[in-house]
N, C-alpha and C positions, 0 to 999 in steps of 0.2 A: 288379336295379340293375347297370348296366354301369360298374364301377369304372374301367376303362381310359378310357372316354369321359369320365367325370367328372374324372379326374386330368388328362387331356389338355386339358380346358377350363379348369380352375381353377389348374393348376400355374403357368402363366405369370403369372396374376393374383397369386398368392401370392408369386411371385418378384419381381414389380414392387413389391408391398407391402414386402418386406424391403429392397430396394435404395433405394426412395424414402425409407424411414424412416431408413436410414443417411445418405443425403444431407441430409435435413432436420435430423437430430440433430447431425451434424458442422457444418453451416452455423450452427446455433444456438450451439454451443460456440465456434466460431471468432469469432462476433460479427456475422454478417450481419444478423440481425434487429434487434439493438441499433443497428447502424449505420443501418439504414433508419429506425428509430424516431427516433433523434437527428436524422437528416437531415430527417425530416418536421417535427419540432418547430422546427428552424431555418427551414425553408422557410415555415412558417405565420406566422412573424414575430409571434408573440404572440397570434394570433387563435385562440380555442378552436374556433370553427366551422371555420376552415380546417384546423386540426390534425386535427379529427375526420374531415373529408372525406378528408384524406390517409390516415388510418388505415383508413377504409373502402376506399380504393383499394388499399392494401397487403393488406388482408384478402381482397379479391376476387381479386387477382392470386395471392396465396399459395395460396388455396383452389383456384383454377382450374389452376395449374401444379403445385403440390406436394401437393395433396389436402386435404380438409377436416380431417383429423387434424392436419396441420401447423399450420393456423390455430388449432385448439383447444388443442393441446399446447404449441406453441413460441411462437406469436405472442401468446397470451393473457398469459403472465407478463411479456413485454416491454412491452405496452401498459399493463398494470396498474402496473408499476414506473414507467413514464413518467407515468401519471396521478398517482401518489403524489409523484413529484418535482416536478410542476407544480402540485400541490394542486388537482386536478380531480376530478370525481365518478367514482370507479372503476366504478360501476354502468353508466355510459354506455359505457365501453370494454369492460367484461365482456360486456354483451349484444351489442355490436357484433361482438365476436369469435365468440360462439357462434351467433348468428343467421346471420351471413354465412358461417360455416363450413358451415352446412347449405344455406342458400338460394343461395349462389354456387357450389354444386357441380354445376351443370348445364351448364357451359360446354364442358368437354373430357372425353374418356373417362377421363383420369387423375384427374379431380377427385373421383371417388367410385368405390369398388369396384363398386357397382351399375351404373355407366356402362360399366365394362370388361366386365361380364357381358352387358350389352345389346348390345355391339358385335358379338357373334357373330351375333345375329339381324338387326342392321341391315345386315349384309353382303348381305342379299337385296335391299336398295335400291341402285341405281346410285350408287357413290361413298360409300355409307353406312358402309362398314367402316373408313373413314379418319377421322382426327381432324377433317379439314375437313368431311367429310360429316356427322359427328356434330354439329359446331358449326353447320352450315347448317340442320340439322333443329331443333336445340334453342335456338339463340341468342335467338329472340323470347321464349320462356318464361324462359330464364335471365336476360335483361335485365329482363323484367317482375318476376321474383322478387326481384332485387337492388333495383330501384327501389322496390318496395312495402316491402321490409324497411327501406331507408334512410328512407323517408317515415314509417314507423311509429316507428323509433328517434328521428327528429327530433321527432315529436309527443310521445312519452313523455318525452323528456329535453330538451325545448325550453328550460327554464330553465338547465340545465347547459351549454347550448351558447352562452350569452351571455358577454360579457366577454373579458378578456385574461389572459395568464399571463406570468410572467417566465422567460426562458430560463435554465436552469441551466448551469454550466460543462460543457464537453465532457468525456466520460469518457476514460480513458487507453486508447489503442489497443493492441491486442495485436500478434500477428505480421502485419505488413502484407502479406507475400507470401501467407500463407494466406488472409487476409481478401479480397484482390483475386481470388485464384484461385477461392475458394468463391463469391464474388459473381458472377463470370463464368460458372461452371458452372451456378448456379441460373438466371441470366438466359438461358442458351442452351437450357435444357430446354423452355421454352414453344415457341420456334420449331421445335425438333427434333420435338416432338409434332405440331405443326401441319403440318410438312412430310411427315408420314407415316412417320417413323422408328418402328420397333417400340418400344412403350412400355417393355417389359422390357429390350430392348437399350439404349435411351437411358439409362434409370435405372441399369442395371448399369455402363455406361461411366462415368457421372457418379460413381457410388459408388466405382468402382475408382480413378478419378483422385484423388478426395479422400482415400481411404484411403492410396494410394501417397504422396501429398505429405505427409500426416500422419506416415507412417512415417519420412520424411526430416526433417521440420521439428519435429514435436512428438508423440511416441508416447504421451504421457499422455492424449491425446484419444481414443485407441482402446481399446475394451474390448468384451467380449462383450455388455454391456448395451445396445449400439447395436442389436442384433438383436431384433426384436419377436416372440420365440418364443411368448409367451403369446397374443398376438393371432392369430398364424398358426395355432396349435393350436385356438383357439376358433373361428376362421372355418372351418377344415377340418371340425371337428365339426358346425358348422351346415350346411355343404354336404351332408354325409352324411345327417344327420337329415332335412333337407327333401326330399332325393331319396328316402329311404325312405318318407316320408309321401306323396309323390306316387305312388309305386308302389302305394300302398294306398288310392287314391281321393281324396286331398286335391285334386288338380288339377281333377277333375270338379266337385267342390263349389264351389271358388273360381271356376271358370269360370261357373257359374250366377250367383253373387253379383256378379261383375264385369261381367256382361252382354257385349254385343258392339256393333259398329258404330263409326263414326268421326265421328258428328255431335257438336255441341258438348256436348249433354247426355250422350252416351255417353262422351266423353273425360273430362268432369267426374266421372262415376260411377266410371270406372276410376281416376282420380287420387284421388278421395275414399276408395275402398276401400283403396288403397295407403297413404294417410296414416293411416287408422283402424287398419289392421293394424300399421303401423310403431309407432304409439303404444301399441298393446296388447302387442306382442311385441318387435320390433326391426326396423329397416329392411332389414337384409340378408336374414334369412330371409323377411321379407314379400315382398321382390322375387322371391326364388327361388320362393316358393310361387305368386305371381301371374303370373309370367313366361309360362307356357303360355297364359294367357287373353289375353295381349297380343302374343305373338310373331308373329302373323300380319299385323300392321300396324305400320309405323314410327310412325304417329301414336298408336296405342294404347300402344306401348312408351314413347314419349316422355311420354304422359300418366301412365303408371305411374311413370316416373322422377321426374316432378314430385311425385307423391304421396309416394314413399319417400325422396326427397332433401330437398325443401323442407318436407314435412309433419311430420317428427319433432321438433316443438317444444313438445309438451305434457307428455309424461312424461319422466323422467330417463333411462330405459332405451331410449327410442325410437331413439337413435343413440349409437354408441360414442363419437363425438366429444363429445357432451354430457356423458357421464360423465367423460371425460378432462378436459374443460374445468372441470367442478366441482372436480375434484381440484386442478387448478392454481390455481383461485380460492381455495380454502381454504388452500393452501400460501402464497399471497400475502397472507393475512389478510383476504380479501374474502368475507363470508358469502353463502351462496346460499339464498334462500327458494324452495323448490320450489312452494309455494302461489302465490307471485307469478309464478314462471316459468310455471306451468300456466295461470293466468288470462290472462296476456299472450299465451301461445301459442294459447289458445282463440279469441282475437280475431284474431290475426295469421294463423293457418293457413287459415281460410276465405277471407280476402282473397287470400292467396298462391295458393290453388288456383284460385279463380275468375279472378283476373287472369292467371296464367301459362297456364292452359288456354285462356283467351280469346285471348291473344296467339299461342299455338301454332295454334289453329284458324283465326284470321284470316290468319296468314302462309302457311298451307298449304291 
C-alpha cells in the first residue's frame, strides 16, 4: 500500500470535509437555515403544497452546494421545527430531508465525498475534472433522481400535502451583520465551485471568513466541537482498510461481479452492485471497493455514483447522512421506524436506479 499516494489523494478531501462542516455549523448557529425556512413559509402564503416544494428546493440546493450531511444534520431540525409550528405532518418533512440528502447528492463534486473521490478519475475525460465537467456528465441522472424522489414523496404523503396553514409570528432575529454575511458566503460557494475554484480552497476561505467575523462579533459561536474529528478519523480508517483489502484481491473479485461495458444493462448492473454494497456495508467503502471496476469509463463511474449516492435508502447504516438524520429526528421528538424506512426504500431504490441510469445512458 502506497501511503503517500493515498494521503495525497484523500488529504484535500478530508480538508474540505472539515472546512465545509465549519461553514455549515456556523451558518446554522447564526440562523441562515432558520431564515430560509421562515422565508419559505411566508412565500408559500399558507399553501402546504407550495411550502413543501420550497423545502424540496432548499434541500436540493443545500445538498448540492454544502453536501448531503448538511441537509441531514442541519436542515432536518429546522424543517421539523417548522412542521411542528405549522401543525403539519413531520414525517413528510423528515423523509424529504433524508431522501433528498442522498438522491440530490449527484449534482456537484462537493455534494458527496464519493463525488470528490471520483473527480480524480474523471480528469481523464476532457473537462471532466472540473465541477462543470462533473455536472455535465451527471446532471441528467441527478435531475432524474430528484424528480423520482419528489414524485415518490408526493405519492406517499399526498394527504398531508393538502390544505393550508396559519403563518406563525416571525422569530426574533439575531446579529444581522453575521446573518447577512453568512448568507452571502453560503450563496457564493455554489458559483465558486461551478467556476472551477478548488473545492478545498473555496471552503477554507469561507470557513476563515466566518470564523474571523465570529471572533469579532460573537466568540460564543466558536468551539472545538465545530470540527468533525470523529468523522474524519472514521473516514480515514475506512480509506486505509479498503486499500488494504484491494491489495489482497478484493478489487479482482468485485471487478467480476460488477461486469464491464457501457450499455444500458451494463450501467444498471454497475449501479445495482453499488447500491447493494452500500446497503450491506456503507456507501463510502463501497465506492472505494468498486472504483477500480468503473474507473476506466466516465459512464461506468457515473453509474457507480448513482448506486452509492442515491441507493443507500434501505438500511440505516448505508449512509452516514441517514444515521445523522435519525439522531436529529429523535432529538426533535420524531420517531423513526426502520421497518417502514426499509420497505419504502425497497420500492424507491429500484425506481431511482432504473430512472437515473436510463437518463444517464440516453444523454450520453
